[in-house]
C-alpha positions as CSV (number, residue, x, y, z in Angstrom):
1,M,27.2,-9.8,-3.6
2,T,25.7,-8.8,-0.1
3,M,23.7,-11.7,1.4
4,G,20.1,-11.0,2.2
5,T,18.3,-11.2,5.6
6,I,15.6,-13.5,6.8
7,Y,13.3,-11.7,9.1
8,G,11.0,-13.9,11.2
9,V,8.2,-11.3,11.9
10,G,5.7,-11.9,14.6
11,L,2.0,-11.0,13.6
12,G,0.6,-11.1,17.3
13,P,-2.5,-12.9,18.2
14,G,-4.6,-12.2,15.2
15,D,-5.8,-8.7,15.0
16,A,-3.7,-6.9,12.5
17,E,-3.9,-3.6,14.4
18,L,-1.7,-5.5,17.2
19,M,1.2,-5.8,15.3
20,S,4.4,-3.8,16.2
21,V,5.4,-0.8,14.0
22,R,8.3,-2.4,12.8
23,A,6.6,-5.7,11.7
24,D,4.1,-3.5,9.8
25,R,7.0,-1.7,8.2
26,L,8.7,-4.8,7.2
27,I,5.8,-6.6,5.7
28,R,4.6,-3.7,3.8
29,S,7.8,-3.2,2.1
30,A,8.8,-6.9,1.6
31,R,9.7,-8.2,-1.9
32,N,9.6,-11.9,-0.5
33,V,6.9,-13.2,1.9
34,A,7.1,-16.7,3.1
35,F,4.4,-18.3,5.5
36,F,3.2,-21.6,6.6
37,R,0.0,-23.1,5.7
38,K,-2.0,-26.3,5.4
39,A,-2.1,-27.7,2.0
40,G,-5.3,-26.5,0.4
41,R,-5.6,-23.7,2.9
42,S,-4.8,-20.0,2.5
43,G,-2.9,-20.0,5.8
44,Q,-3.7,-18.2,9.0
45,A,-0.6,-16.0,8.9
46,R,-1.2,-14.8,5.3
47,G,-4.9,-13.9,6.2
48,I,-3.8,-11.6,9.0
49,V,-1.8,-9.5,6.4
50,D,-4.2,-9.5,3.8
51,G,-4.3,-6.2,2.0
52,M,-0.7,-5.3,3.3
53,L,1.7,-6.7,0.9
54,C,3.1,-5.0,-2.1
55,E,1.6,-5.7,-5.5
56,D,4.7,-7.3,-6.7
57,A,5.5,-9.2,-3.6
58,R,6.6,-12.8,-4.1
59,E,4.6,-15.2,-2.2
60,I,6.4,-18.3,-0.8
61,A,3.8,-20.8,0.7
62,M,5.4,-23.6,2.9
63,E,3.0,-26.2,3.2
64,Y,3.0,-28.8,6.0
65,P,3.5,-32.4,4.7
66,V,1.4,-33.5,7.7
67,T,-0.7,-31.9,10.5
68,T,-2.8,-34.5,12.3
69,E,-2.5,-37.3,9.7
70,V,0.4,-38.8,11.7
71,R,0.5,-38.6,15.4
72,F,3.4,-36.5,16.9
73,D,4.7,-39.3,19.0
74,D,5.1,-41.6,15.8
75,P,8.7,-41.5,14.8
76,R,7.7,-40.8,11.3
77,Y,6.2,-37.5,12.3
78,A,9.7,-36.0,13.2
79,E,11.3,-37.6,10.3
80,I,8.6,-36.0,7.8
81,L,8.7,-32.5,9.5
82,S,12.6,-32.5,9.6
83,D,12.6,-33.1,5.9
84,F,10.0,-30.4,5.4
85,Y,12.0,-27.7,7.6
86,R,15.3,-28.5,5.7
87,D,13.6,-27.9,2.4
88,C,12.3,-24.6,3.6
89,T,15.7,-23.7,4.9
90,D,17.2,-24.5,1.4
91,R,14.6,-22.5,-0.5
92,L,15.0,-19.4,1.7
93,C,18.9,-19.5,1.7
94,A,18.8,-19.8,-2.0
95,L,17.0,-16.4,-2.2
96,T,19.3,-14.6,0.3
97,A,22.3,-15.8,-1.7
98,T,20.9,-13.6,-4.3
99,G,20.8,-10.7,-2.0
100,E,17.1,-10.8,-1.6
101,D,15.6,-10.5,1.9
102,V,12.8,-12.7,3.0
103,V,9.9,-11.9,5.5
104,V,8.7,-15.0,7.2
105,L,5.3,-14.3,8.7
106,C,4.9,-15.9,12.2
107,E,1.5,-16.1,14.1
108,G,2.0,-14.8,17.7
109,D,5.6,-14.5,18.5
110,P,8.2,-16.3,16.6
111,F,10.1,-17.7,19.6
112,F,7.0,-18.9,21.4
113,Y,5.9,-22.5,20.3
114,G,6.2,-21.3,16.6
115,S,7.0,-23.1,13.4
116,F,9.7,-20.5,12.8
117,M,11.8,-21.8,15.5
118,H,12.6,-25.0,13.6
119,L,13.8,-22.8,10.7
120,H,15.7,-20.4,13.0
121,S,17.8,-23.5,14.6
122,R,18.6,-24.6,11.0
123,L,19.5,-21.1,9.7
124,E,21.9,-20.2,12.4
125,G,25.3,-19.7,11.0
126,I,24.4,-20.2,7.4
127,C,22.1,-16.8,6.7
128,R,21.6,-13.6,8.5
129,V,18.5,-13.8,10.6
130,E,16.6,-11.3,12.4
131,V,13.5,-11.8,14.8
132,V,10.9,-9.4,15.3
133,P,8.9,-10.2,18.7
134,A,5.1,-9.9,18.9
135,I,2.3,-10.0,21.6
136,T,1.5,-13.7,22.1
137,G,-1.8,-15.5,21.4
138,M,-2.2,-16.2,25.1
139,S,-1.9,-12.6,25.9
140,G,-4.7,-11.6,23.4
141,A,-6.8,-14.4,25.2
142,W,-6.5,-13.3,28.7
143,T,-7.0,-9.7,27.6
144,A,-10.1,-11.0,25.8
145,S,-11.3,-12.5,29.1
146,G,-11.5,-9.0,30.8
147,R,-9.4,-10.1,33.8
148,P,-5.7,-10.1,34.8
149,I,-4.0,-13.5,34.7
150,T,-1.8,-12.9,37.6
151,W,-1.6,-11.0,40.7
152,G,1.4,-10.5,43.0
153,D,3.4,-13.5,43.3
154,D,1.4,-15.8,41.2
155,V,3.3,-18.3,39.0
156,L,2.1,-18.6,35.5
157,T,2.1,-22.0,33.9
158,V,1.7,-22.7,30.4
159,L,0.7,-26.2,29.2
160,M,0.3,-27.8,25.9
161,A,-3.0,-29.8,25.6
162,T,-1.1,-32.6,23.7
163,L,0.7,-33.6,27.0
164,P,-0.6,-37.1,28.6
165,Q,-3.5,-36.4,30.9
166,D,-1.3,-37.4,34.3
167,D,1.1,-34.7,33.4
168,L,-1.8,-32.1,32.8
169,E,-3.3,-33.0,35.9
170,R,0.1,-32.7,38.0
171,H,0.6,-29.3,36.6
172,M,-2.9,-28.1,37.0
173,Q,-2.9,-29.1,40.5
174,T,-0.2,-26.7,41.7
175,A,-0.7,-23.8,39.1
176,D,-1.6,-20.5,40.4
177,A,-2.5,-19.2,37.0
178,L,-2.9,-21.5,34.1
179,V,-2.9,-21.1,30.1
180,V,-3.4,-24.3,28.2
181,M,-2.7,-24.2,24.4
182,K,-3.1,-26.2,21.3
183,I,-6.5,-27.4,22.3
184,G,-8.4,-28.6,19.1
185,R,-9.1,-32.3,19.4
186,N,-7.6,-32.5,23.0
187,I,-10.5,-30.5,24.7
188,D,-12.1,-33.8,26.1
189,K,-8.5,-34.6,27.8
190,I,-8.5,-31.0,29.2
191,R,-12.1,-31.2,30.7
192,A,-11.3,-34.7,32.2
193,A,-7.9,-33.3,33.8
194,L,-9.6,-30.1,35.2
195,R,-12.5,-32.1,36.6
196,Q,-10.1,-34.6,38.3
197,V,-8.2,-31.8,39.9
198,G,-11.4,-30.0,41.0
199,R,-10.6,-26.9,39.0
200,Y,-13.1,-27.3,36.2
201,D,-15.4,-24.4,37.3
202,E,-12.6,-22.0,37.3
203,A,-11.8,-22.4,33.7
204,W,-12.3,-20.0,30.8
205,L,-12.6,-21.0,27.1
206,I,-11.3,-18.3,24.7
207,E,-11.8,-18.9,21.0
208,Y,-10.3,-17.1,18.2
209,A,-8.9,-14.2,20.7
210,T,-8.6,-11.1,19.0
211,M,-9.9,-12.3,15.6
212,P,-13.3,-12.2,14.0
213,G,-15.5,-14.9,15.8
214,Q,-13.9,-14.3,19.1
215,T,-15.9,-15.9,21.9
216,V,-15.1,-15.9,25.6
217,T,-17.0,-18.3,27.8
218,R,-16.9,-20.2,31.1
219,L,-15.6,-23.8,30.0
220,R,-18.6,-25.3,32.1
221,D,-20.9,-23.3,30.0
222,A,-19.5,-24.5,26.5
223,G,-21.0,-27.9,26.9
224,E,-19.2,-30.9,25.6
225,R,-18.8,-29.5,21.9
226,A,-15.5,-29.6,20.0
227,V,-13.6,-26.5,19.9
228,P,-11.2,-25.0,17.2
229,Y,-7.4,-25.3,17.3
230,F,-7.1,-21.5,18.0
231,S,-8.5,-21.9,21.5
232,I,-6.9,-21.2,24.9
233,V,-8.2,-22.4,28.4
234,L,-7.2,-20.1,31.2
235,L,-7.4,-20.4,34.9
236,H,-6.8,-16.8,36.6
237,G,-4.4,-16.4,39.4
238,S,-5.7,-14.7,42.7
239,G,-2.6,-13.8,44.4
240,R,-1.3,-11.0,46.6
241,R,-2.7,-7.6,45.9
242,P,-2.8,-4.1,47.9
């Protein structure tokens, strides 16, 4: 029997109309659709493709065993997630062994800070895997801001808000253009770091870029409120131009 293929399909930043033609075709024709979600939630990726799946498509929900319950720097975090990704890999491989293809829905781009990367590293050499790239969430965010993120020779720096504040400050100090992702509960640390390096007034906060509820505000005008996980902080470059 011919082995099936696992497709890691990038959905883009959130608006279904920003998917690639190939992603749209694969999703609409898929017999098996897998996606990550938090327990008790429908899942962001699944929500993006609502109304696109075949009536008889088999849905495979891969529910994270932890999200914020255990700190990412706790040794148990890596242990728990490693077991989770191994179990997901086994489930998907079992399907492909019967000749079935599986589409794995990936928010943003599959190879850009996405959960699918952890499956891909375990699937290589075991199953046939194809990756469908996509527009990243940060691209959706800077487009929503209405300003180019880089000019001329600007160097773009992408930071994870989970970094220690000292590391954030070091990178922020030298960045021409800056994207900070994985904000959520880290927003106060981001505000403090930007203030420390004197760049707070340059920063923009983009929430739910390209999705319903999108907001674009100066970070200084957002007050000290909490922000959702799907938020990105931007500092636009101002480099060489004609």
